[in-house]
N, C-alpha and C positions, 0 to 999 in steps of 0.2 A: 504494500500500500504506500502510495506517495504521501508526502506531507500535505499536499493540496487535497487529496482524498480524505485524509484524516481530519483536516479542518472542516471540510464539508459535512462529514459525519457528525462532528461535534456540534456544528451549527444546527443540524437536523435534530439531534438529541435535545439541544437547548430549547427548541421550539415546542417539544412535547413533554418536557419535564415539569412536574407539579411540586415536588418536594424542594423546599428552599435550600437545604443543605446540599442536596444533589445538584441543584442548579448552580450553586457557587462553585462546587467541585468541577463541574463541566466548564464554567466560565474561566476558571484558573487554568485548566488543561488547554482550553482554546487559546488563551493569551500566550501560554508557553509555546504552543504549536505555531502560532503566528510569529512569535519572536524567532523561532528556529527557521521559519521560512524566510523572514527578512534577513537573517544572518546568512543563509545559504545563497540568497539572491545577491547580497552584497559581496560575498566571496566570488561568485561568478563574474560580477561586474568589475572585480578588482578593487572595489572600494575599501575592502579590509583584507588583511592577511591573517589567516587562521592559524598559521604555524607559530610556535613559540619563537621569541627573538634570539634564542641562543643556538 
């Protein structure tokens, strides 16, 4: 599963969840997945270097 697919699944889950605690858990997971995607895209564009400086 790609990160994009994972994000879409989390968004779909978020639309259907009723429990507040579960909603917050999905929101956090969605935020982390979106951050991972942003990092991966920045690495592809050369905007950041993911390798350690040593």
